[in-house]
mmCIF file as gemmi writes it, N, C-alpha and C atoms, coordinates in Angstrom:
data_model
loop_
_atom_site.group_PDB
_atom_site.id
_atom_site.type_symbol
_atom_site.label_atom_id
_atom_site.label_alt_id
_atom_site.label_comp_id
_atom_site.label_asym_id
_atom_site.label_entity_id
_atom_site.label_seq_id
_atom_site.pdbx_PDB_ins_code
_atom_site.Cartn_x
_atom_site.Cartn_y
_atom_site.Cartn_z
_atom_site.occupancy
_atom_site.B_iso_or_equiv
_atom_site.pdbx_formal_charge
_atom_site.auth_seq_id
_atom_site.auth_asym_id
_atom_site.pdbx_PDB_model_num
ATOM 1 N N . MET Axp A 1 ? 0.818 -1.184 0 1 0 ? 1 A 1
ATOM 2 C CA . MET Axp A 1 ? 0 0 0 1 0 ? 1 A 1
ATOM 3 C C . MET Axp A 1 ? 0.865 1.251 0 1 0 ? 1 A 1
ATOM 4 N N . CYS Axp A 2 ? 1.841 1.307 0.853 1 0 ? 2 A 1
ATOM 5 C CA . CYS Axp A 2 ? 2.657 2.499 0.982 1 0 ? 2 A 1
ATOM 6 C C . CYS Axp A 2 ? 3.461 2.763 -0.287 1 0 ? 2 A 1
ATOM 7 N N . GLU Axp A 3 ? 3.848 1.708 -0.969 1 0 ? 3 A 1
ATOM 8 C CA . GLU Axp A 3 ? 4.679 1.879 -2.147 1 0 ? 3 A 1
ATOM 9 C C . GLU Axp A 3 ? 3.985 2.698 -3.227 1 0 ? 3 A 1
ATOM 10 N N . SER Axp A 4 ? 2.672 2.658 -3.295 1 0 ? 4 A 1
ATOM 11 C CA . SER Axp A 4 ? 1.964 3.419 -4.303 1 0 ? 4 A 1
ATOM 12 C C . SER Axp A 4 ? 1.408 4.735 -3.769 1 0 ? 4 A 1
ATOM 13 N N . MET Axp A 5 ? 1.233 4.846 -2.45 1 0 ? 5 A 1
ATOM 14 C CA . MET Axp A 5 ? 0.569 6.019 -1.894 1 0 ? 5 A 1
ATOM 15 C C . MET Axp A 5 ? 1.486 6.92 -1.06 1 0 ? 5 A 1
ATOM 16 N N . CYS Axp A 6 ? 2.596 6.422 -0.618 1 0 ? 6 A 1
ATOM 17 C CA . CYS Axp A 6 ? 3.449 7.19 0.272 1 0 ? 6 A 1
ATOM 18 C C . CYS Axp A 6 ? 4.648 7.765 -0.484 1 0 ? 6 A 1
ATOM 19 N N . ILE Axp A 7 ? 5.156 8.846 0.042 1 0 ? 7 A 1
ATOM 20 C CA . ILE Axp A 7 ? 6.381 9.417 -0.489 1 0 ? 7 A 1
ATOM 21 C C . ILE Axp A 7 ? 7.525 8.768 0.266 1 0 ? 7 A 1
ATOM 22 N N . LYS Axp A 8 ? 8.462 8.213 -0.481 1 0 ? 8 A 1
ATOM 23 C CA . LYS Axp A 8 ? 9.594 7.565 0.165 1 0 ? 8 A 1
ATOM 24 C C . LYS Axp A 8 ? 10.668 8.6 0.481 1 0 ? 8 A 1
ATOM 25 N N . VAL Axp A 9 ? 11.121 8.575 1.695 1 0 ? 9 A 1
ATOM 26 C CA . VAL Axp A 9 ? 12.193 9.45 2.116 1 0 ? 9 A 1
ATOM 27 C C . VAL Axp A 9 ? 13.382 8.561 2.445 1 0 ? 9 A 1
ATOM 28 N N . ILE Axp A 10 ? 14.459 8.794 1.749 1 0 ? 10 A 1
ATOM 29 C CA . ILE Axp A 10 ? 15.663 8.005 1.986 1 0 ? 10 A 1
ATOM 30 C C . ILE Axp A 10 ? 16.646 8.886 2.737 1 0 ? 10 A 1
ATOM 31 N N . MET Axp A 11 ? 17.119 8.36 3.873 1 0 ? 11 A 1
ATOM 32 C CA . MET Axp A 11 ? 18.05 9.135 4.671 1 0 ? 11 A 1
ATOM 33 C C . MET Axp A 11 ? 19.189 8.248 5.15 1 0 ? 11 A 1
ATOM 34 N N . ALA Axp A 12 ? 20.317 8.844 5.292 1 0 ? 12 A 1
ATOM 35 C CA . ALA Axp A 12 ? 21.466 8.136 5.841 1 0 ? 12 A 1
ATOM 36 C C . ALA Axp A 12 ? 21.249 8.005 7.347 1 0 ? 12 A 1
ATOM 37 N N . THR Axp A 13 ? 21.469 6.806 7.857 1 0 ? 13 A 1
ATOM 38 C CA . THR Axp A 13 ? 21.253 6.55 9.274 1 0 ? 13 A 1
ATOM 39 C C . THR Axp A 13 ? 22.456 5.797 9.825 1 0 ? 13 A 1
ATOM 40 N N . ASN Axp A 14 ? 22.89 6.205 10.955 1 0 ? 14 A 1
ATOM 41 C CA . ASN Axp A 14 ? 24.011 5.561 11.615 1 0 ? 14 A 1
ATOM 42 C C . ASN Axp A 14 ? 23.457 4.754 12.781 1 0 ? 14 A 1
ATOM 43 N N . LEU Axp A 15 ? 23.506 3.428 12.684 1 0 ? 15 A 1
ATOM 44 C CA . LEU Axp A 15 ? 22.941 2.568 13.718 1 0 ? 15 A 1
ATOM 45 C C . LEU Axp A 15 ? 23.989 1.609 14.262 1 0 ? 15 A 1
ATOM 46 N N . ALA Axp A 16 ? 23.883 1.32 15.541 1 0 ? 16 A 1
ATOM 47 C CA . ALA Axp A 16 ? 24.72 0.29 16.151 1 0 ? 16 A 1
ATOM 48 C C . ALA Axp A 16 ? 23.878 -0.984 16.171 1 0 ? 16 A 1
ATOM 49 N N . LEU Axp A 17 ? 24.153 -1.901 15.257 1 0 ? 17 A 1
ATOM 50 C CA . LEU Axp A 17 ? 23.379 -3.131 15.121 1 0 ? 17 A 1
ATOM 51 C C . LEU Axp A 17 ? 24.178 -4.32 15.629 1 0 ? 17 A 1
ATOM 52 N N . ASP Axp A 18 ? 23.457 -5.324 16.089 1 0 ? 18 A 1
ATOM 53 C CA . ASP Axp A 18 ? 24.092 -6.578 16.495 1 0 ? 18 A 1
ATOM 54 C C . ASP Axp A 18 ? 24.565 -7.275 15.226 1 0 ? 18 A 1
ATOM 55 N N . ASN Axp A 19 ? 25.852 -7.311 15.021 1 0 ? 19 A 1
ATOM 56 C CA . ASN Axp A 19 ? 26.425 -7.841 13.779 1 0 ? 19 A 1
ATOM 57 C C . ASN Axp A 19 ? 26.091 -9.309 13.56 1 0 ? 19 A 1
ATOM 58 N N . SER Axp A 20 ? 26.029 -10.094 14.633 1 0 ? 20 A 1
ATOM 59 C CA . SER Axp A 20 ? 25.711 -11.513 14.471 1 0 ? 20 A 1
ATOM 60 C C . SER Axp A 20 ? 24.264 -11.697 14.005 1 0 ? 20 A 1
ATOM 61 N N . LEU Axp A 21 ? 23.35 -10.875 14.544 1 0 ? 21 A 1
ATOM 62 C CA . LEU Axp A 21 ? 21.953 -10.949 14.095 1 0 ? 21 A 1
ATOM 63 C C . LEU Axp A 21 ? 21.824 -10.499 12.643 1 0 ? 21 A 1
ATOM 64 N N . LEU Axp A 22 ? 22.527 -9.441 12.296 1 0 ? 22 A 1
ATOM 65 C CA . LEU Axp A 22 ? 22.47 -8.928 10.933 1 0 ? 22 A 1
ATOM 66 C C . LEU Axp A 22 ? 23.042 -9.945 9.95 1 0 ? 22 A 1
ATOM 67 N N . THR Axp A 23 ? 24.136 -10.561 10.299 1 0 ? 23 A 1
ATOM 68 C CA . THR Axp A 23 ? 24.754 -11.566 9.428 1 0 ? 23 A 1
ATOM 69 C C . THR Axp A 23 ? 23.834 -12.764 9.25 1 0 ? 23 A 1
ATOM 70 N N . LEU Axp A 24 ? 23.223 -13.221 10.334 1 0 ? 24 A 1
ATOM 71 C CA . LEU Axp A 24 ? 22.308 -14.356 10.269 1 0 ? 24 A 1
ATOM 72 C C . LEU Axp A 24 ? 21.072 -14.012 9.431 1 0 ? 24 A 1
ATOM 73 N N . ALA Axp A 25 ? 20.514 -12.825 9.635 1 0 ? 25 A 1
ATOM 74 C CA . ALA Axp A 25 ? 19.358 -12.391 8.848 1 0 ? 25 A 1
ATOM 75 C C . ALA Axp A 25 ? 19.712 -12.289 7.369 1 0 ? 25 A 1
ATOM 76 N N . LEU Axp A 26 ? 20.889 -11.814 7.081 1 0 ? 26 A 1
ATOM 77 C CA . LEU Axp A 26 ? 21.356 -11.707 5.697 1 0 ? 26 A 1
ATOM 78 C C . LEU Axp A 26 ? 21.416 -13.085 5.053 1 0 ? 26 A 1
ATOM 79 N N . GLN Axp A 27 ? 21.94 -14.063 5.781 1 0 ? 27 A 1
ATOM 80 C CA . GLN Axp A 27 ? 22.059 -15.432 5.26 1 0 ? 27 A 1
ATOM 81 C C . GLN Axp A 27 ? 20.687 -16.09 5.126 1 0 ? 27 A 1
ATOM 82 N N . VAL Axp A 28 ? 19.888 -15.998 6.166 1 0 ? 28 A 1
ATOM 83 C CA . VAL Axp A 28 ? 18.575 -16.648 6.165 1 0 ? 28 A 1
ATOM 84 C C . VAL Axp A 28 ? 17.675 -16.052 5.087 1 0 ? 28 A 1
ATOM 85 N N . GLY Axp A 29 ? 17.728 -14.749 4.943 1 0 ? 29 A 1
ATOM 86 C CA . GLY Axp A 29 ? 16.881 -14.078 3.966 1 0 ? 29 A 1
ATOM 87 C C . GLY Axp A 29 ? 17.412 -14.133 2.547 1 0 ? 29 A 1
ATOM 88 N N . GLY Axp A 30 ? 18.674 -14.505 2.406 1 0 ? 30 A 1
ATOM 89 C CA . GLY Axp A 30 ? 19.277 -14.569 1.081 1 0 ? 30 A 1
ATOM 90 C C . GLY Axp A 30 ? 19.495 -13.196 0.456 1 0 ? 30 A 1
ATOM 91 N N . PHE Axp A 31 ? 19.675 -12.195 1.294 1 0 ? 31 A 1
ATOM 92 C CA . PHE Axp A 31 ? 19.881 -10.841 0.802 1 0 ? 31 A 1
ATOM 93 C C . PHE Axp A 31 ? 21.34 -10.624 0.404 1 0 ? 31 A 1
ATOM 94 N N . LYS Axp A 32 ? 21.541 -9.649 -0.462 1 0 ? 32 A 1
ATOM 95 C CA . LYS Axp A 32 ? 22.898 -9.351 -0.937 1 0 ? 32 A 1
ATOM 96 C C . LYS Axp A 32 ? 23.555 -8.252 -0.111 1 0 ? 32 A 1
ATOM 97 N N . THR Axp A 33 ? 22.745 -7.375 0.467 1 0 ? 33 A 1
ATOM 98 C CA . THR Axp A 33 ? 23.315 -6.253 1.216 1 0 ? 33 A 1
ATOM 99 C C . THR Axp A 33 ? 22.677 -6.129 2.59 1 0 ? 33 A 1
ATOM 100 N N . LYS Axp A 34 ? 23.38 -5.46 3.48 1 0 ? 34 A 1
ATOM 101 C CA . LYS Axp A 34 ? 22.844 -5.197 4.81 1 0 ? 34 A 1
ATOM 102 C C . LYS Axp A 34 ? 21.632 -4.274 4.705 1 0 ? 34 A 1
ATOM 103 N N . LYS Axp A 35 ? 21.703 -3.328 3.796 1 0 ? 35 A 1
ATOM 104 C CA . LYS Axp A 35 ? 20.593 -2.392 3.584 1 0 ? 35 A 1
ATOM 105 C C . LYS Axp A 35 ? 19.32 -3.152 3.21 1 0 ? 35 A 1
ATOM 106 N N . ASP Axp A 36 ? 19.428 -4.082 2.261 1 0 ? 36 A 1
ATOM 107 C CA . ASP Axp A 36 ? 18.272 -4.878 1.856 1 0 ? 36 A 1
ATOM 108 C C . ASP Axp A 36 ? 17.728 -5.698 3.025 1 0 ? 36 A 1
ATOM 109 N N . THR Axp A 37 ? 18.621 -6.217 3.834 1 0 ? 37 A 1
ATOM 110 C CA . THR Axp A 37 ? 18.236 -7.028 4.985 1 0 ? 37 A 1
ATOM 111 C C . THR Axp A 37 ? 17.455 -6.205 6.004 1 0 ? 37 A 1
ATOM 112 N N . VAL Axp A 38 ? 17.978 -5.043 6.336 1 0 ? 38 A 1
ATOM 113 C CA . VAL Axp A 38 ? 17.324 -4.183 7.327 1 0 ? 38 A 1
ATOM 114 C C . VAL Axp A 38 ? 15.987 -3.677 6.794 1 0 ? 38 A 1
ATOM 115 N N . ASN Axp A 39 ? 15.934 -3.284 5.531 1 0 ? 39 A 1
ATOM 116 C CA . ASN Axp A 39 ? 14.667 -2.808 4.957 1 0 ? 39 A 1
ATOM 117 C C . ASN Axp A 39 ? 13.614 -3.912 4.944 1 0 ? 39 A 1
ATOM 118 N N . ALA Axp A 40 ? 14.017 -5.132 4.612 1 0 ? 40 A 1
ATOM 119 C CA . ALA Axp A 40 ? 13.077 -6.255 4.618 1 0 ? 40 A 1
ATOM 120 C C . ALA Axp A 40 ? 12.586 -6.537 6.039 1 0 ? 40 A 1
ATOM 121 N N . ALA Axp A 41 ? 13.487 -6.456 6.998 1 0 ? 41 A 1
ATOM 122 C CA . ALA Axp A 41 ? 13.108 -6.694 8.395 1 0 ? 41 A 1
ATOM 123 C C . ALA Axp A 41 ? 12.122 -5.626 8.874 1 0 ? 41 A 1
ATOM 124 N N . LEU Axp A 42 ? 12.345 -4.391 8.489 1 0 ? 42 A 1
ATOM 125 C CA . LEU Axp A 42 ? 11.432 -3.312 8.879 1 0 ? 42 A 1
ATOM 126 C C . LEU Axp A 42 ? 10.057 -3.508 8.245 1 0 ? 42 A 1
ATOM 127 N N . LYS Axp A 43 ? 10.028 -3.892 6.98 1 0 ? 43 A 1
ATOM 128 C CA . LYS Axp A 43 ? 8.753 -4.137 6.298 1 0 ? 43 A 1
ATOM 129 C C . LYS Axp A 43 ? 7.998 -5.278 6.968 1 0 ? 43 A 1
ATOM 130 N N . GLU Axp A 44 ? 8.721 -6.358 7.291 1 0 ? 44 A 1
ATOM 131 C CA . GLU Axp A 44 ? 8.073 -7.499 7.944 1 0 ? 44 A 1
ATOM 132 C C . GLU Axp A 44 ? 7.55 -7.119 9.326 1 0 ? 44 A 1
ATOM 133 N N . PHE Axp A 45 ? 8.308 -6.338 10.059 1 0 ? 45 A 1
ATOM 134 C CA . PHE Axp A 45 ? 7.899 -5.87 11.381 1 0 ? 45 A 1
ATOM 135 C C . PHE Axp A 45 ? 6.591 -5.085 11.284 1 0 ? 45 A 1
ATOM 136 N N . ILE Axp A 46 ? 6.519 -4.184 10.32 1 0 ? 46 A 1
ATOM 137 C CA . ILE Axp A 46 ? 5.325 -3.359 10.125 1 0 ? 46 A 1
ATOM 138 C C . ILE Axp A 46 ? 4.135 -4.224 9.743 1 0 ? 46 A 1
ATOM 139 N N . GLU Axp A 47 ? 4.332 -5.152 8.811 1 0 ? 47 A 1
ATOM 140 C CA . GLU Axp A 47 ? 3.232 -6.014 8.375 1 0 ? 47 A 1
ATOM 141 C C . GLU Axp A 47 ? 2.716 -6.891 9.501 1 0 ? 47 A 1
ATOM 142 N N . ARG Axp A 48 ? 3.598 -7.415 10.325 1 0 ? 48 A 1
ATOM 143 C CA . ARG Axp A 48 ? 3.163 -8.251 11.455 1 0 ? 48 A 1
ATOM 144 C C . ARG Axp A 48 ? 2.318 -7.451 12.443 1 0 ? 48 A 1
ATOM 145 N N . HIS Axp A 49 ? 2.735 -6.219 12.697 1 0 ? 49 A 1
ATOM 146 C CA . HIS Axp A 49 ? 1.965 -5.397 13.631 1 0 ? 49 A 1
ATOM 147 C C . HIS Axp A 49 ? 0.624 -4.99 13.039 1 0 ? 49 A 1
ATOM 148 N N . LYS Axp A 50 ? 0.57 -4.779 11.739 1 0 ? 50 A 1
ATOM 149 C CA . LYS Axp A 50 ? -0.715 -4.495 11.088 1 0 ? 50 A 1
ATOM 150 C C . LYS Axp A 50 ? -1.627 -5.712 11.205 1 0 ? 50 A 1
ATOM 151 N N . GLN Axp A 51 ? -1.075 -6.908 11.043 1 0 ? 51 A 1
ATOM 152 C CA . GLN Axp A 51 ? -1.862 -8.131 11.169 1 0 ? 51 A 1
ATOM 153 C C . GLN Axp A 51 ? -2.417 -8.273 12.581 1 0 ? 51 A 1
ATOM 154 N N . LEU Axp A 52 ? -1.614 -7.938 13.565 1 0 ? 52 A 1
ATOM 155 C CA . LEU Axp A 52 ? -2.072 -8.014 14.955 1 0 ? 52 A 1
ATOM 156 C C . LEU Axp A 52 ? -3.235 -7.057 15.193 1 0 ? 52 A 1
ATOM 157 N N . GLU Axp A 53 ? -3.186 -5.886 14.566 1 0 ? 53 A 1
ATOM 158 C CA . GLU Axp A 53 ? -4.29 -4.926 14.7 1 0 ? 53 A 1
ATOM 159 C C . GLU Axp A 53 ? -5.573 -5.509 14.104 1 0 ? 53 A 1
ATOM 160 N N . VAL Axp A 54 ? -5.454 -6.2 12.978 1 0 ? 54 A 1
ATOM 161 C CA . VAL Axp A 54 ? -6.622 -6.806 12.341 1 0 ? 54 A 1
ATOM 162 C C . VAL Axp A 54 ? -7.16 -7.939 13.207 1 0 ? 54 A 1
ATOM 163 N N . ILE Axp A 55 ? -6.271 -8.752 13.754 1 0 ? 55 A 1
ATOM 164 C CA . ILE Axp A 55 ? -6.685 -9.871 14.605 1 0 ? 55 A 1
ATOM 165 C C . ILE Axp A 55 ? -7.464 -9.367 15.818 1 0 ? 55 A 1
ATOM 166 N N . GLU Axp A 56 ? -7.063 -8.222 16.354 1 0 ? 56 A 1
ATOM 167 C CA . GLU Axp A 56 ? -7.754 -7.659 17.511 1 0 ? 56 A 1
ATOM 168 C C . GLU Axp A 56 ? -9.194 -7.274 17.184 1 0 ? 56 A 1
ATOM 169 N N . LEU Axp A 57 ? -9.493 -7.066 15.898 1 0 ? 57 A 1
ATOM 170 C CA . LEU Axp A 57 ? -10.848 -6.705 15.492 1 0 ? 57 A 1
ATOM 171 C C . LEU Axp A 57 ? -11.795 -7.9 15.432 1 0 ? 57 A 1
ATOM 172 N N . PHE Axp A 58 ? -11.257 -9.128 15.402 1 0 ? 58 A 1
ATOM 173 C CA . PHE Axp A 58 ? -12.127 -10.3 15.333 1 0 ? 58 A 1
ATOM 174 C C . PHE Axp A 58 ? -13.077 -10.313 16.514 1 0 ? 58 A 1
ATOM 175 N N . GLY Axp A 59 ? -14.332 -10.49 16.218 1 0 ? 59 A 1
ATOM 176 C CA . GLY Axp A 59 ? -15.353 -10.498 17.252 1 0 ? 59 A 1
ATOM 177 C C . GLY Axp A 59 ? -15.859 -9.115 17.611 1 0 ? 59 A 1
ATOM 178 N N . GLU Axp A 60 ? -15.201 -8.079 17.117 1 0 ? 60 A 1
ATOM 179 C CA . GLU Axp A 60 ? -15.6 -6.715 17.431 1 0 ? 60 A 1
ATOM 180 C C . GLU Axp A 60 ? -16.571 -6.145 16.396 1 0 ? 60 A 1
ATOM 181 N N . LEU Axp A 61 ? -16.45 -6.623 15.169 1 0 ? 61 A 1
ATOM 182 C CA . LEU Axp A 61 ? -17.295 -6.107 14.1 1 0 ? 61 A 1
ATOM 183 C C . LEU Axp A 61 ? -18.577 -6.923 14.015 1 0 ? 61 A 1
ATOM 184 N N . PRO Axp A 62 ? -19.692 -6.263 13.769 1 0 ? 62 A 1
ATOM 185 C CA . PRO Axp A 62 ? -20.955 -7.007 13.67 1 0 ? 62 A 1
ATOM 186 C C . PRO Axp A 62 ? -20.978 -7.861 12.401 1 0 ? 62 A 1
ATOM 187 N N . CYS Axp A 63 ? -21.559 -9.039 12.478 1 0 ? 63 A 1
ATOM 188 C CA . CYS Axp A 63 ? -21.652 -9.901 11.305 1 0 ? 63 A 1
ATOM 189 C C . CYS Axp A 63 ? -22.876 -9.514 10.484 1 0 ? 63 A 1
ATOM 190 N N . ASP Axp A 64 ? -22.824 -9.826 9.215 1 0 ? 64 A 1
ATOM 191 C CA . ASP Axp A 64 ? -23.919 -9.526 8.294 1 0 ? 64 A 1
ATOM 192 C C . ASP Axp A 64 ? -24.902 -10.691 8.338 1 0 ? 64 A 1
ATOM 193 N N . THR Axp A 65 ? -26.022 -10.486 8.95 1 0 ? 65 A 1
ATOM 194 C CA . THR Axp A 65 ? -27 -11.567 9.105 1 0 ? 65 A 1
ATOM 195 C C . THR Axp A 65 ? -27.665 -11.942 7.78 1 0 ? 65 A 1
ATOM 196 N N . ASP Axp A 66 ? -27.593 -11.076 6.79 1 0 ? 66 A 1
ATOM 197 C CA . ASP Axp A 66 ? -28.193 -11.354 5.479 1 0 ? 66 A 1
ATOM 198 C C . ASP Axp A 66 ? -27.248 -12.113 4.55 1 0 ? 66 A 1
ATOM 199 N N . TYR Axp A 67 ? -25.989 -12.278 4.937 1 0 ? 67 A 1
ATOM 200 C CA . TYR Axp A 67 ? -25.005 -12.946 4.079 1 0 ? 67 A 1
ATOM 201 C C . TYR Axp A 67 ? -25.276 -14.449 4.049 1 0 ? 67 A 1
ATOM 202 N N . ASP Axp A 68 ? -25.349 -15.002 2.849 1 0 ? 68 A 1
ATOM 203 C CA . ASP Axp A 68 ? -25.594 -16.435 2.661 1 0 ? 68 A 1
ATOM 204 C C . ASP Axp A 68 ? -24.286 -17.095 2.237 1 0 ? 68 A 1
ATOM 205 N N . TYR Axp A 69 ? -23.578 -17.672 3.176 1 0 ? 69 A 1
ATOM 206 C CA . TYR Axp A 69 ? -22.286 -18.285 2.868 1 0 ? 69 A 1
ATOM 207 C C . TYR Axp A 69 ? -22.439 -19.512 1.986 1 0 ? 69 A 1
ATOM 208 N N . LYS Axp A 70 ? -23.579 -20.155 1.992 1 0 ? 70 A 1
ATOM 209 C CA . LYS Axp A 70 ? -23.791 -21.339 1.171 1 0 ? 70 A 1
ATOM 210 C C . LYS Axp A 70 ? -23.977 -20.969 -0.29 1 0 ? 70 A 1
ATOM 211 N N . LYS Axp A 71 ? -24.397 -19.763 -0.559 1 0 ? 71 A 1
ATOM 212 C CA . LYS Axp A 71 ? -24.653 -19.314 -1.927 1 0 ? 71 A 1
ATOM 213 C C . LYS Axp A 71 ? -23.367 -19.313 -2.761 1 0 ? 71 A 1
ATOM 214 N N . GLY Axp A 72 ? -22.235 -19.059 -2.148 1 0 ? 72 A 1
ATOM 215 C CA . GLY Axp A 72 ? -20.961 -19.001 -2.866 1 0 ? 72 A 1
ATOM 216 C C . GLY Axp A 72 ? -20.349 -20.36 -3.159 1 0 ? 72 A 1
ATOM 217 N N . ARG Axp A 73 ? -20.923 -21.414 -2.602 1 0 ? 73 A 1
ATOM 218 C CA . ARG Axp A 73 ? -20.395 -22.772 -2.835 1 0 ? 73 A 1
ATOM 219 C C . ARG Axp A 73 ? -20.841 -23.276 -4.202 1 0 ? 73 A 1
ATOM 220 N N . LYS Axp A 74 ? -20.047 -24.179 -4.742 1 0 ? 74 A 1
ATOM 221 C CA . LYS Axp A 74 ? -20.387 -24.77 -6.052 1 0 ? 74 A 1
ATOM 222 C C . LYS Axp A 74 ? -21.007 -26.133 -5.874 1 0 ? 74 A 1
């Protein structure tokens, strides 16, 4: 969603990262660069938290009593 609707801001960042974790993530993910590894990890982190927000909505939204789930079956 963000890739089509958001403005990307690229900035130089100086971070103290756990090198062993970064190396392992690079290997496990099959990434070529540390930058790609960190960006993928950030994207996954964001997506997981968005999923948790959706999961919290289960049972909170009213169901559609007029919906016929059998109608969609073949």
